[in-house]
Every structure is written in C-alpha cells, then in structure tokens.
mmCIF file of the C-alpha atoms, coordinates in Angstrom:
data_MODEL
# 
_entry.id   MODEL 
# 
loop_
_atom_site.group_PDB 
_atom_site.id 
_atom_site.type_symbol 
_atom_site.label_atom_id 
_atom_site.label_alt_id 
_atom_site.label_comp_id 
_atom_site.label_asym_id 
_atom_site.label_entity_id 
_atom_site.label_seq_id 
_atom_site.pdbx_PDB_ins_code 
_atom_site.Cartn_x 
_atom_site.Cartn_y 
_atom_site.Cartn_z 
_atom_site.occupancy 
_atom_site.B_iso_or_equiv 
_atom_site.pdbx_formal_charge 
_atom_site.auth_seq_id 
_atom_site.auth_comp_id 
_atom_site.auth_asym_id 
_atom_site.auth_atom_id 
_atom_site.pdbx_PDB_model_num 
ATOM 1  C CA . UNK A 1 1  ? -95.409  11.399  1.120  1.00 0.00 ? 1  UNK A CA 1 
ATOM 2  C CA . UNK A 1 2  ? -97.720  10.188  -1.631 1.00 0.00 ? 2  UNK A CA 1 
ATOM 3  C CA . UNK A 1 3  ? -100.100 7.460   -0.522 1.00 0.00 ? 3  UNK A CA 1 
ATOM 4  C CA . UNK A 1 4  ? -102.063 5.652   -3.234 1.00 0.00 ? 4  UNK A CA 1 
ATOM 5  C CA . UNK A 1 5  ? -105.830 6.356   -3.068 1.00 0.00 ? 5  UNK A CA 1 
ATOM 6  C CA . UNK A 1 6  ? -106.739 2.731   -2.296 1.00 0.00 ? 6  UNK A CA 1 
ATOM 7  C CA . UNK A 1 7  ? -104.257 2.638   0.600  1.00 0.00 ? 7  UNK A CA 1 
ATOM 8  C CA . UNK A 1 8  ? -105.548 5.993   1.882  1.00 0.00 ? 8  UNK A CA 1 
ATOM 9  C CA . UNK A 1 9  ? -109.119 4.647   1.901  1.00 0.00 ? 9  UNK A CA 1 
ATOM 10 C CA . UNK A 1 10 ? -108.017 1.588   3.866  1.00 0.00 ? 10 UNK A CA 1 
ATOM 11 C CA . UNK A 1 11 ? -106.236 3.780   6.419  1.00 0.00 ? 11 UNK A CA 1 
ATOM 12 C CA . UNK A 1 12 ? -109.225 6.140   6.728  1.00 0.00 ? 12 UNK A CA 1 
ATOM 13 C CA . UNK A 1 13 ? -111.572 3.222   7.451  1.00 0.00 ? 13 UNK A CA 1 
ATOM 14 C CA . UNK A 1 14 ? -109.175 1.462   9.827  1.00 0.00 ? 14 UNK A CA 1 
ATOM 15 C CA . UNK A 1 15 ? -108.956 -1.425  7.353  1.00 0.00 ? 15 UNK A CA 1 
ATOM 16 C CA . UNK A 1 16 ? -112.648 -2.168  7.666  1.00 0.00 ? 16 UNK A CA 1 
ATOM 17 C CA . UNK A 1 17 ? -114.443 -4.688  9.834  1.00 0.00 ? 17 UNK A CA 1 
ATOM 18 C CA . UNK A 1 18 ? -111.877 -7.458  9.432  1.00 0.00 ? 18 UNK A CA 1 
ATOM 19 C CA . UNK A 1 19 ? -110.861 -9.223  12.634 1.00 0.00 ? 19 UNK A CA 1 
ATOM 20 C CA . UNK A 1 20 ? -107.265 -8.115  12.040 1.00 0.00 ? 20 UNK A CA 1 
ATOM 21 C CA . UNK A 1 21 ? -108.123 -4.590  10.854 1.00 0.00 ? 21 UNK A CA 1 
ATOM 22 C CA . UNK A 1 22 ? -106.687 -2.941  13.953 1.00 0.00 ? 22 UNK A CA 1 
ATOM 23 C CA . UNK A 1 23 ? -103.402 -4.838  13.560 1.00 0.00 ? 23 UNK A CA 1 
ATOM 24 C CA . UNK A 1 24 ? -103.150 -3.841  9.888  1.00 0.00 ? 24 UNK A CA 1 
ATOM 25 C CA . UNK A 1 25 ? -103.886 -0.219  10.781 1.00 0.00 ? 25 UNK A CA 1 
ATOM 26 C CA . UNK A 1 26 ? -101.249 -0.200  13.539 1.00 0.00 ? 26 UNK A CA 1 
ATOM 27 C CA . UNK A 1 27 ? -98.665  -1.771  11.212 1.00 0.00 ? 27 UNK A CA 1 
ATOM 28 C CA . UNK A 1 28 ? -99.253  0.765   8.436  1.00 0.00 ? 28 UNK A CA 1 
ATOM 29 C CA . UNK A 1 29 ? -99.210  3.741   10.797 1.00 0.00 ? 29 UNK A CA 1 
ATOM 30 C CA . UNK A 1 30 ? -95.988  2.398   12.316 1.00 0.00 ? 30 UNK A CA 1 
ATOM 31 C CA . UNK A 1 31 ? -94.456  1.966   8.874  1.00 0.00 ? 31 UNK A CA 1 
ATOM 32 C CA . UNK A 1 32 ? -95.417  5.504   7.886  1.00 0.00 ? 32 UNK A CA 1 
ATOM 33 C CA . UNK A 1 33 ? -93.786  6.784   11.067 1.00 0.00 ? 33 UNK A CA 1 
ATOM 34 C CA . UNK A 1 34 ? -90.582  4.866   10.298 1.00 0.00 ? 34 UNK A CA 1 
ATOM 35 C CA . UNK A 1 35 ? -90.548  6.273   6.777  1.00 0.00 ? 35 UNK A CA 1 
ATOM 36 C CA . UNK A 1 36 ? -90.912  9.787   8.197  1.00 0.00 ? 36 UNK A CA 1 
ATOM 37 C CA . UNK A 1 37 ? -87.844  9.170   10.378 1.00 0.00 ? 37 UNK A CA 1 
ATOM 38 C CA . UNK A 1 38 ? -85.853  7.897   7.392  1.00 0.00 ? 38 UNK A CA 1 
ATOM 39 C CA . UNK A 1 39 ? -86.874  10.939  5.357  1.00 0.00 ? 39 UNK A CA 1 
ATOM 40 C CA . UNK A 1 40 ? -85.865  13.293  8.182  1.00 0.00 ? 40 UNK A CA 1 
ATOM 41 C CA . UNK A 1 41 ? -89.459  14.457  8.710  1.00 0.00 ? 41 UNK A CA 1 
ATOM 42 C CA . UNK A 1 42 ? -89.578  13.446  12.386 1.00 0.00 ? 42 UNK A CA 1 
ATOM 43 C CA . UNK A 1 43 ? -87.085  12.511  15.089 1.00 0.00 ? 43 UNK A CA 1 
ATOM 44 C CA . UNK A 1 44 ? -86.409  8.976   16.208 1.00 0.00 ? 44 UNK A CA 1 
ATOM 45 C CA . UNK A 1 45 ? -85.968  9.877   19.861 1.00 0.00 ? 45 UNK A CA 1 
ATOM 46 C CA . UNK A 1 46 ? -87.608  7.653   22.435 1.00 0.00 ? 46 UNK A CA 1 
ATOM 47 C CA . UNK A 1 47 ? -90.252  9.256   24.655 1.00 0.00 ? 47 UNK A CA 1 
ATOM 48 C CA . UNK A 1 48 ? -88.727  10.579  27.892 1.00 0.00 ? 48 UNK A CA 1 
ATOM 49 C CA . UNK A 1 49 ? -91.200  8.797   30.172 1.00 0.00 ? 49 UNK A CA 1 
ATOM 50 C CA . UNK A 1 50 ? -90.491  5.111   30.931 1.00 0.00 ? 50 UNK A CA 1 
ATOM 51 C CA . UNK A 1 51 ? -94.244  4.592   31.335 1.00 0.00 ? 51 UNK A CA 1 
ATOM 52 C CA . UNK A 1 52 ? -94.883  5.844   27.792 1.00 0.00 ? 52 UNK A CA 1 
ATOM 53 C CA . UNK A 1 53 ? -92.067  3.655   26.422 1.00 0.00 ? 53 UNK A CA 1 
ATOM 54 C CA . UNK A 1 54 ? -93.802  0.566   27.859 1.00 0.00 ? 54 UNK A CA 1 
ATOM 55 C CA . UNK A 1 55 ? -97.109  1.256   26.103 1.00 0.00 ? 55 UNK A CA 1 
ATOM 56 C CA . UNK A 1 56 ? -98.035  -1.115  23.279 1.00 0.00 ? 56 UNK A CA 1 
ATOM 57 C CA . UNK A 1 57 ? -97.011  0.422   20.003 1.00 0.00 ? 57 UNK A CA 1 
ATOM 58 C CA . UNK A 1 58 ? -93.662  1.708   21.222 1.00 0.00 ? 58 UNK A CA 1 
ATOM 59 C CA . UNK A 1 59 ? -91.876  -1.381  19.929 1.00 0.00 ? 59 UNK A CA 1 
ATOM 60 C CA . UNK A 1 60 ? -88.829  -0.177  18.041 1.00 0.00 ? 60 UNK A CA 1 
ATOM 61 C CA . UNK A 1 61 ? -85.623  -0.609  19.960 1.00 0.00 ? 61 UNK A CA 1 
ATOM 62 C CA . UNK A 1 62 ? -87.117  -2.766  22.687 1.00 0.00 ? 62 UNK A CA 1 
ATOM 63 C CA . UNK A 1 63 ? -85.799  -6.193  23.515 1.00 0.00 ? 63 UNK A CA 1 
ATOM 64 C CA . UNK A 1 64 ? -87.590  -8.672  25.729 1.00 0.00 ? 64 UNK A CA 1 
ATOM 65 C CA . UNK A 1 65 ? -85.628  -9.942  28.691 1.00 0.00 ? 65 UNK A CA 1 
ATOM 66 C CA . UNK A 1 66 ? -85.822  -13.464 30.078 1.00 0.00 ? 66 UNK A CA 1 
ATOM 67 C CA . UNK A 1 67 ? -88.631  -12.414 32.413 1.00 0.00 ? 67 UNK A CA 1 
ATOM 68 C CA . UNK A 1 68 ? -90.615  -10.721 29.617 1.00 0.00 ? 68 UNK A CA 1 
ATOM 69 C CA . UNK A 1 69 ? -89.724  -7.186  30.679 1.00 0.00 ? 69 UNK A CA 1 
ATOM 70 C CA . UNK A 1 70 ? -88.632  -4.730  28.033 1.00 0.00 ? 70 UNK A CA 1 
ATOM 71 C CA . UNK A 1 71 ? -85.885  -2.122  28.003 1.00 0.00 ? 71 UNK A CA 1 
# 
C-alpha cells in the first residue's frame, strides 16, 4: 500500500504533540488495518479471547448494550 510521504511522517511521529495526536494515530492505524482486510492482506477474524475483544481498539463489530457492555 502506498502511503504519501507526508502521511508517513505523521504516522512515524504519532501525529506530533497535539492533544489529539494519539486519537489521530489510532484512527489511521485502524483505517490501514481495515484497508488490509478489504485488499485480502489480512483476515477479519475476531481475536479468540473475550478479554482481548474487550480491549479498547477492538471496536469493529461491537455493539453497546443498554448497560454499556459490548458483544
């Protein structure tokens, strides 16, 4: 996957010292992972461990219940 040089620099630096830099980094890394799934470069299988599936960042396919719990 070709990533433009400016985007690569932002990723390498974690989007700098901005207050939302970590959120931007997480979003871009998540997007790149989704693109890899669409391109057939990685599987879209959920982790086997329920503990791992509850960790922040494993957001695709989860739905919040009325009590805030996720699938």
